[in-house]
C-alpha positions in Angstrom: -59.4 -45.3 -87.5 -57.1 -45.6 -84.4 -54.2 -47.9 -84.5 -54.6 -50.3 -81.6 -50.8 -50.3 -81.1 -50.7 -46.6 -80.3 -51.8 -44.8 -77.2 -53.8 -41.6 -77.3 -54.2 -39.1 -74.5 -56.7 -36.3 -73.9 -54.0 -33.7 -74.4 -54.3 -31.4 -77.4 -51.4 -33.0 -79.1 -53.4 -36.2 -79.5 -52.7 -36.3 -83.2 -49.2 -37.4 -82.3 -49.7 -40.8 -80.9 -47.1 -42.6 -78.9 -46.1 -46.1 -79.8 -46.8 -48.7 -77.1 -44.2 -51.0 -75.8 -44.6 -54.7 -76.6 -45.9 -55.5 -73.1 -48.3 -52.6 -73.2 -49.6 -53.7 -76.5 -50.2 -57.2 -75.2 -52.8 -55.9 -72.8 -56.4 -56.3 -73.8 -57.4 -53.3 -75.8 -61.0 -53.9 -74.7 -60.1 -53.5 -71.0 -63.1 -52.5 -68.9 -61.0 -49.7 -67.2 -62.3 -46.3 -68.0 -60.0 -43.9 -69.8 -58.4 -41.4 -67.5 -58.0 -37.8 -68.7 -55.3 -35.4 -67.4 -58.0 -32.8 -66.8 -59.5 -35.0 -64.1 -56.3 -35.3 -61.9 -55.9 -33.4 -58.5 -53.4 -30.5 -58.7 -53.6 -28.7 -55.3 -51.0 -31.0 -53.5 -48.3 -30.1 -56.0 -49.1 -26.4 -55.7 -48.7 -26.5 -51.9 -45.3 -28.3 -52.2 -44.1 -25.7 -54.7 -45.2 -22.9 -52.4 -43.5 -24.4 -49.3 -40.3 -24.9 -51.3 -40.4 -21.4 -52.5 -40.9 -20.0 -49.0 -38.2 -22.1 -47.5 -35.6 -21.1 -50.1 -36.7 -17.5 -49.8 -36.1 -17.5 -46.0 -32.8 -19.2 -46.5 -31.6 -16.6 -49.0 -32.9 -13.8 -46.7 -31.0 -15.3 -43.7 -27.9 -15.6 -45.7 -28.2 -12.0 -46.8 -28.7 -10.9 -43.2 -25.7 -12.9 -41.9 -23.3 -12.2 -44.7 -24.2 -8.6 -45.7 -26.0 -6.9 -42.8 -24.0 -8.5 -39.9 -21.0 -9.8 -41.9 -18.5 -7.4 -40.5 -19.5 -8.1 -36.9 -19.3 -11.9 -37.3 -16.1 -11.5 -39.2 -14.6 -9.5 -36.3 -15.8 -12.0 -33.8 -14.3 -14.9 -35.8 -11.0 -13.0 -36.1 -11.0 -12.3 -32.3 -11.4 -15.9 -31.6 -8.6 -16.8 -33.9 -6.3 -13.7 -33.5 -5.8 -12.5 -30.0 -3.7 -9.9 -28.3 -1.5 -11.5 -25.6 -0.3 -9.0 -22.9 3.3 -8.9 -22.0 3.5 -7.5 -18.5 6.1 -4.7 -18.1 8.8 -5.0 -15.4 8.3 -2.6 -12.6 10.8 0.2 -12.1 13.7 -0.5 -9.7 13.7 1.1 -6.2 17.2 2.3 -5.0 18.5 3.8 -1.8 20.1 7.2 -1.8 23.5 5.7 -2.8 22.0 3.6 -5.7 21.8 0.3 -3.8 18.9 -1.9 -5.0 16.0 -2.3 -2.5 13.5 -3.8 -4.9 14.2 -5.6 -8.2 12.4 -7.9 -10.5 12.7 -11.7 -10.8 11.1 -14.2 -13.1 7.9 -15.9 -11.8 5.2 -18.1 -13.3 1.5 -17.9 -13.1 -1.2 -20.4 -14.1 -3.8 -18.6 -16.1 -7.0 -19.6 -17.8 -8.9 -18.2 -20.8 -12.6 -19.0 -20.0 -13.7 -19.0 -23.6 -11.3 -21.8 -24.5 -12.4 -24.1 -21.7 -14.0 -27.4 -23.0 -17.8 -27.7 -22.8 -17.5 -31.2 -21.4 -14.9 -33.0 -19.4 -13.8 -29.9 -17.5 -14.0 -31.5 -14.1 -11.6 -34.3 -15.0 -9.3 -31.8 -16.6 -9.2 -29.7 -13.4 -8.5 -32.8 -11.3 -5.6 -33.8 -13.6 -4.2 -30.3 -13.6 -4.5 -29.9 -9.8 -2.7 -33.3 -9.3 0.2 -32.3 -11.6 0.6 -28.9 -10.1 -0.2 -29.8 -6.5 -3.2 -27.6 -6.2 -6.6 -27.9 -4.5 -9.0 -28.9 -7.3 -12.0 -27.5 -5.4 -10.2 -24.1 -5.1 -9.4 -24.1 -8.8 -13.0 -25.0 -9.8 -14.3 -22.3 -7.5 -12.1 -19.6 -9.1 -13.1 -20.7 -12.6 -16.8 -20.8 -11.7 -16.6 -17.1 -10.8 -15.4 -16.1 -14.3 -17.3 -15.0 -17.3 -17.3 -18.1 -19.6 -17.5 -16.0 -22.7 -14.4 -13.9 -21.9 -11.2 -14.3 -23.8 -9.3 -12.3 -21.2 -6.8 -14.5 -19.2 -7.4 -14.8 -15.5 -4.8 -15.8 -12.9 -5.7 -19.1 -11.2 -2.5 -19.7 -9.2 0.5 -17.5 -8.7 4.2 -18.5 -8.2 4.1 -21.8 -10.0 7.6 -23.3 -9.7 9.8 -23.7 -12.8 9.6 -27.4 -12.4 5.9 -27.3 -12.4 5.8 -25.1 -15.5 8.0 -27.6 -17.3 5.7 -30.4 -16.4 2.7 -28.4 -17.6 4.5 -27.7 -20.9 4.9 -31.5 -21.5 1.2 -32.1 -21.0 -0.3 -28.8 -22.2 -2.4 -30.6 -24.8 -4.4 -32.1 -22.0 -5.2 -28.8 -20.4 -7.3 -27.0 -22.9 -7.9 -23.3 -21.9 -5.0 -23.2 -19.4 -1.5 -21.8 -19.9 1.6 -20.8 -17.9 2.5 -17.2 -18.1 6.0 -15.9 -17.2 5.9 -12.6 -15.4 8.4 -10.2 -13.8 7.7 -10.4 -10.1 9.1 -8.2 -7.3 12.0 -9.3 -5.1 12.8 -7.3 -2.0 16.1 -6.9 -0.3 15.9 -7.5 3.5 12.1 -7.6 3.5 11.6 -7.3 7.2 13.8 -4.2 7.4 12.3 -2.2 4.6 8.7 -3.6 4.5 7.1 -0.6 6.3 8.8 1.8 3.8 8.5 -0.1 0.5 5.2 -1.9 1.1 4.5 -4.5 -1.5 2.8 -5.3 -4.8 -0.1 -7.7 -5.5 -2.4 -9.0 -8.1 -4.7 -6.3 -9.4 -8.2 -6.1 -7.9 -11.1 -3.9 -9.1 -10.8 -1.4 -6.3 -7.1 -0.7 -7.0 -7.8 1.3 -10.1 -9.7 4.2 -8.5 -8.2 7.4 -9.8 -5.8 5.6 -12.1 -5.7 5.1 -15.9 -7.3 1.6 -16.3 -6.0 1.3 -19.8 -2.4 0.9 -18.4 -3.4 -2.4 -16.7 -4.2 -5.9 -17.8 -6.6 -8.2 -15.9 -3.6 -10.3 -14.7 -1.5 -7.2 -13.8 0.3 -6.3 -10.6 0.0 -3.0 -8.7 1.5 -1.4 -5.7 -0.7 -2.1 -2.6 1.2 -0.4 0.2 4.0 2.0 1.0 6.3 3.4 -1.6 5.1 0.8 -4.1 1.7 2.3 -4.0 2.6 6.0 -3.5 4.8 6.0 -6.6 2.8 3.5 -8.7 2.5 5.9 -11.6 6.3 5.9 -12.0 7.0 2.3 -11.1 4.4 0.7 -13.3 5.7 0.4 -16.9 3.9 0.3 -20.2 2.7 -3.3 -20.9 3.5 -4.8 -24.3 1.5 -7.1 -26.5 1.9 -10.1 -28.8 -0.6 -10.7 -31.6 -1.0 -14.4 -31.6 -2.9 -16.9 -33.7 -4.6 -19.7 -31.8 -6.6 -22.8 -32.8 -10.1 -23.7 -31.7 -8.9 -24.9 -28.3 -6.9 -21.7 -27.7 -3.6 -23.3 -28.3 -0.9 -21.0 -29.7 -0.2 -21.5 -33.4 2.0 -18.6 -34.2 3.1 -15.1 -33.0 2.2 -12.7 -35.8 3.6 -9.5 -34.2 4.9 -7.9 -31.1 4.8 -4.5 -29.3 7.5 -4.8 -26.6 6.8 -3.7 -23.1 8.5 -0.6 -21.5 9.9 -1.1 -18.0 8.8 1.3 -15.2 11.1 4.1 -14.2 13.7 3.9 -11.5 12.8 5.5 -8.2 15.6 6.7 -5.9 14.8 7.1 -2.2 16.2 9.3 0.5 16.6 6.2 2.6 20.1 5.1 3.5 20.1 1.3 3.4 22.9 0.8 5.9 21.5 3.2 8.4 18.1 1.6 8.1 19.5 -1.8 8.8 21.6 -0.5 11.7 18.6 1.1 13.4 16.5 -2.0 12.8 19.0 -4.3 14.4 19.5 -1.8 17.3 15.8 -2.0 18.1 15.8 -5.8 17.8 18.7 -5.9 20.3 17.2 -3.4 22.7 16.7 -4.9 26.2 13.2 -5.5 27.5 11.3 -5.2 24.2 11.6 -5.9 20.5 8.8 -3.5 19.6 9.7 0.1 18.7 10.4 2.6 16.0 13.2 4.8 14.8 13.3 7.7 12.4 16.3 9.6 10.9 15.7 12.9 9.1 17.9 15.6 7.5 16.6 18.7 9.3 17.7 21.0 6.4 15.3 19.6 3.8 13.1 16.9 5.4 14.7 14.0 3.7 13.9 10.8 5.5 17.2 8.8 5.9 15.6 5.9 7.8 12.1 4.9 8.9 12.1 1.8 11.0 9.3 -0.2 12.6 10.1 -3.3 14.7 9.3 -6.0 14.3 8.8 -5.9 10.6 7.2 -8.4 8.2 8.7 -10.1 5.1 7.0 -8.3 2.2 8.3 -11.0 -0.2 5.5 -13.2 1.2 2.9 -10.9 -0.6 4.5 -10.9 -4.0 3.3 -14.4 -5.1 0.0 -14.0 -3.2 0.4 -14.7 0.5 -1.1 -18.0 1.8 -4.0 -17.8 4.2 -1.9 -19.6 6.8 0.9 -17.1 6.6 -1.4 -14.1 6.6 -3.2 -15.3 9.7 0.2 -15.8 11.4 1.0 -12.2 10.7 -2.4 -11.0 11.9 -2.3 -13.1 15.1 1.2 -12.1 16.1 1.0 -10.2 19.4 3.9 -8.0 18.3 1.9 -6.7 15.3 4.6 -6.9 12.7 2.3 -5.3 10.0 1.7 -2.2 12.2 3.9 0.7 11.1 4.8 2.2 14.5 7.0 4.9 13.0 4.1 6.8 11.4 0.9 5.2 12.8 1.8 4.3 16.4 0.7 7.1 18.8 2.3 7.4 22.2 2.6 9.9 25.0 5.9 11.6 24.2 7.1 12.2 27.8 9.9 14.7 28.3 10.8 14.9 24.6 7.9 17.4 24.4 9.6 19.8 26.8 11.4 21.2 23.8 8.0 22.5 22.5 6.9 23.7 26.0 10.1 25.6 26.4 9.8 27.2 22.9 6.2 28.2 23.6 7.2 29.7 27.0 10.0 31.7 25.6 8.2 32.9 22.6 5.1 34.1 24.5 7.2 35.8 27.2 6.0 33.5 30.0 9.7 32.8 30.7 13.1 34.0 29.4 16.5 32.6 29.7 17.0 34.1 33.2 13.8 32.8 34.7 14.4 30.6 37.7 12.0 28.0 39.1 12.9 25.9 42.1 12.4 22.2 41.7 11.7 20.7 45.1 10.5 17.4 43.7 6.8 18.0 44.1 4.0 20.5 43.5 0.9 20.4 45.7 -2.4 21.5 44.2 -5.3 22.1 46.7 -8.5 20.2 46.0 -11.1 22.8 45.0 -13.8 20.6 46.3 -12.3 20.4 49.8 -10.9 16.9 49.6 -7.3 15.8 49.8 -4.7 17.8 47.9 -3.1 16.5 44.7 0.6 16.1 44.4 2.6 16.2 41.2 6.0 14.7 41.5 9.1 15.3 39.5 11.3 12.3 38.4 13.9 13.0 41.2 12.7 12.7 44.8 13.9 15.8 46.7 14.1 17.8 43.5 16.7 19.2 41.3 17.0 22.7 42.9 17.0 26.0 41.0 16.3 25.6 37.3 16.6 27.9 34.3 15.2 26.8 31.0 18.5 25.5 29.8 19.2 23.4 32.9 15.6 22.3 33.0 15.9 20.8 29.5 19.3 19.3 30.4 18.1 17.7 33.6 14.5 17.1 32.4 12.9 18.9 35.3 9.2 18.1 35.5 8.5 20.7 38.1 9.9 23.5 36.0 7.7 22.6 33.0 4.7 22.0 35.2 4.8 25.7 36.1 5.7 26.9 32.6 2.7 25.1 31.3 0.1 25.7 34.0 1.7 28.2 36.4 2.0 27.8 40.2 -1.0 26.7 42.3 -0.9 29.8 44.4 -0.9 32.1 41.5 2.6 33.5 42.1 3.7 32.4 38.6 1.4 32.5 35.5 2.0 29.7 33.0 1.0 29.3 29.4 -2.4 27.7 30.0 -3.8 24.9 28.0 -5.0 26.8 25.0 -1.7 28.6 24.3 0.2 25.3 24.9 -2.1 23.5 22.5 -1.6 26.2 19.9 2.1 25.8 19.9 2.0 22.0 19.9 -0.1 22.3 16.7 2.3 24.8 15.2 5.0 22.1 15.7 2.8 19.7 13.5 1.0 17.8 16.2 -2.7 16.8 15.9 -2.6 16.1 12.2 -0.5 14.0 9.8 2.7 15.7 8.6 2.2 14.5 5.0 4.9 11.9 4.6 4.7 10.2 1.2 3.4 6.8 2.4 -0.1 5.9 3.5 -1.3 5.2 7.1 0.2 8.2 8.9 -1.7 9.2 12.1 -1.9 12.7 13.5 -2.0 11.9 17.2 -3.9 14.1 19.7 -3.5 17.6 21.1 -5.9 17.9 24.0 -7.4 21.1 25.2 -10.5 22.1 27.3 -12.9 22.1 24.4 -11.7 18.7 23.3 -12.2 17.2 26.8 -15.7 18.6 27.2 -16.6 17.2 23.8 -15.0 13.9 24.5 -17.1 13.5 27.7 -20.3 14.6 25.9 -20.5 17.9 27.7 -20.6 16.3 31.1 -19.9 19.2 33.4 -17.9 17.1 35.9 -16.1 14.6 33.7 -15.5 17.1 31.0 -14.0 19.8 33.2 -10.4 20.8 32.5 -8.2 20.9 35.6 -4.8 22.4 36.4 -3.5 18.9 36.6 -4.4 18.3 32.9 -2.3 21.3 31.9 0.6 20.0 34.0 0.5 16.6 32.4 0.3 18.2 29.0 3.3 20.3 29.6 5.5 17.3 30.1 4.1 15.1 27.4 1.8 13.0 29.5 -2.0 12.7 30.0 -3.9 12.7 26.8 -1.1 13.9 24.5 -0.4 11.4 21.8 2.3 11.6 19.0 4.0 9.5 16.5 7.8 8.8 16.5 7.9 10.7 13.1 6.4 13.8 14.8 9.0 13.7 17.6 11.7 13.6 14.9 10.0 16.5 13.1 9.8 18.8 16.1 13.5 18.0 16.9 14.3 18.9 13.3 12.5 22.2 13.7 14.5 23.1 16.7 17.7 21.9 15.1 17.0 24.0 11.9 16.4 27.3 13.8 12.6 27.1 13.8 12.0 25.9 10.2 10.7 22.4 9.4 10.0 20.6 6.2 7.5 17.9 5.2 9.2 14.5 5.6 9.8 12.9 2.3 11.0 9.3 1.5 11.0 9.6 -2.3 13.9 11.7 -3.8 13.8 11.4 -7.6 12.9 9.4 -10.6 15.5 8.7 -13.3 15.6 6.9 -16.6 18.1 4.2 -17.7 20.8 6.8 -18.5 20.4 8.5 -15.1 18.6 11.5 -16.4 16.3 13.0 -13.8 12.6 12.9 -14.9 11.1 14.1 -11.6 12.6 15.3 -8.3 11.0 15.9 -4.9 11.4 19.5 -3.8 11.5 20.4 -0.1 8.2 21.6 1.2 8.2 24.0 4.2 5.9 22.8 7.0 6.8 25.3 9.7 8.6 28.6 9.2 10.1 30.7 11.9 8.1 29.1 14.7 10.0 31.3 17.2 12.7 34.0 17.1 16.2 32.8 16.4 17.2 34.0 19.9 14.6 31.8 21.6 15.4 28.8 19.4 19.1 29.1 20.3 18.2 28.9 24.0 16.4 25.6 23.4 19.3 24.3 21.3 21.7 25.2 24.1 19.5 23.3 26.6 19.7 20.2 24.4 23.5 20.6 24.1 23.8 20.7 27.9 21.7 17.5 28.0 24.7 15.8 26.3 27.4 17.7 28.2 26.1 17.6 31.7 22.6 16.2 31.7 20.7 13.0 31.0 22.4 12.1 27.8 26.1 12.3 28.8 26.8 9.0 27.0 26.8 10.9 23.7 29.9 12.9 24.8 32.1 10.1 23.5 30.9 10.6 19.9 33.5 11.9 17.4 31.1 14.7 16.5 29.2 17.2 18.6 25.5 16.5 19.3 22.4 17.7 21.2 19.6 15.5 22.6 16.7 15.0 24.8 15.6 11.9 26.8 12.0 10.9 27.4 10.2 8.4 29.6 6.5 8.2 29.3 3.9 6.4 31.4 1.2 4.6 29.4 -0.3 2.1 31.9 -2.6 3.7 34.5 -2.6 0.5 36.5 1.1 0.3 36.6 3.1 3.7 36.6 6.3 1.8 36.4 5.6 0.6 32.8 7.0 3.3 30.6 8.0 3.9 27.0 11.6 4.8 26.4 12.3 7.8 24.1 15.4 9.5 22.9 15.8 12.2 20.2 19.0 13.9 19.1 20.7 15.8 16.3 24.3 16.2 15.1 26.6 18.0 14.5 25.4 20.6 17.0 27.0 23.5 15.1 25.6 22.4 11.7 22.8 19.9 12.1 22.6 17.4 9.3 20.8 14.4 10.9 18.1 13.9 13.5 17.7 10.5 15.1 14.6 9.6 17.2 14.2 6.3 18.9 11.2 4.7 20.7 11.3 1.4 22.5 7.8 0.4 23.6 7.5 -0.5 27.3 11.3 -0.3 27.3 11.8 1.6 30.6 14.0 4.6 30.9 14.8 6.6 27.8 18.5 7.2 28.7 19.0 3.5 29.5 17.3 1.8 26.5 16.6 4.2 23.6 19.6 6.4 23.9 22.2 3.6 23.2 20.3 2.8 19.9 20.5 6.4 18.8 24.1 6.8 19.9 25.2 3.8 17.9 23.4 5.2 14.8 25.1 8.6 15.2 28.5 7.0 15.7 28.1 5.0 12.5 26.9 8.1 10.6 29.8 10.1 11.9 32.3 7.5 10.6 30.6 6.6 7.4 28.5 9.5 6.1 29.6 12.8 7.7 31.3 15.1 5.2 30.9 12.6 2.4 
């Protein structure tokens, strides 16, 4: 019989009754509720819950396995890269020195505002930019525009503003915690001596842009690096750009520096020594600035024995220091809109009719081809009349002196700059009594002297000028039989450096050097050598022959003697007062068809006459007569050179 104070279940262990609690026992044992058996309860809900729980934890374990085991190394590296970062230390650029070791380009401390896009806050960035711009006196819209163009996941710093003042950098440091993702970077920036004087030679550096790395080792450069953009800075970039260093730094979640864990110090660029003489360059620049009638011009000085460029001047110049911190839009527009074109390198890229300076080439060609010799006499009556082949009025070609210069040999024709003599040497006499070179042979010799193509100087932007001939003219006028026809007058003009002949001041200096150096010329070179800190030569520029034995020594000597007579008795007698001997040639070239009185002033000379060591060529744009305007500039340079550099 069952005990009424014990509870029995339908489980198999019913022989083991459980004692009821007092309150349970107080219930009516005769309750009408039916007995409930475990076998009648619903089990599926519990099974579903167990299954879901099992699947959930299974997925969780699988995901943890994938993240920690399969991709663990990748995420570990990503985590480390966000915490440990390489911080580039920009290497100082190599110094640039003149031939005597005087600094022309050095390095000075500068500050840039940079941003690491990955560290920028996900919210509140606009207010941060406004605060930053207010403190550093920047345009917030411009800052925001630069940031919007960046890859937000990049941990590579990007320059937002260059040339932050030291005072601004100190202010930033005091409030750096408010500017998450931003930092101030101290860099070695270029500082140029006498920027306007040397800008066309040295060029300038600027912040790296994607197109600058063509043909270069990109691994040598950081995203916020600087590179040579123009001139010597660009030409010798491989030497001047050093090896960047690196700090391994630890940062917190906001990118703020916690600690420097290690350093690989930068290696400065190598020192470049130029052939340029700083004092001579400055003297010629000032001479052009003081020349009457025009401040636009160019001057070149070369050592004819090896092609070393002692001075390369274009006036007016521009201050290349403006480009170092990143030139402002206003300053750049001022340079571009200046009617004197200060950024135009007239010495190598300006092309002009050479006028009578080209008579040196015409004389050499005439002598070497046998058209004339040193005893040939041509009478200069002041004018040559050429009959009109179509029956119209005759054409008259005048010399510079009304009434003429009389009987001329090649020496006296060079000294007195006889146009009539060189008209006939170039094209012959109209009546056929004297046969000249003709346009093709004349063009051939002009090209032998280096005209019509760049000479290969070691800076960018050199132009080759133009050597016209009959085929060029016909092609230029699209094979028009009338407009493209070559006339005797074309040859006459070509023979005295007028018409379509175009040359650079560098080319005039080059052909003068070829004559001075007995018919051999060298490629003009600005860079001389690269040295290390101890002065050891790491690289040296070797002279490269451009022209060899362009004419016999006998014929070259005749041309030299004509240039010497130019100084002794001819159009350059002012050079007689120099303490050293010299030889020269004046030139006056027309360039404005509507006004023949507008002329460029040329003068080219070398010294000493017996042992040439320097060539000086001067052009003054629209300056007037060569002997009145260009010659004094060259004379002053030769006088200075004789007193300060000759035999030193």
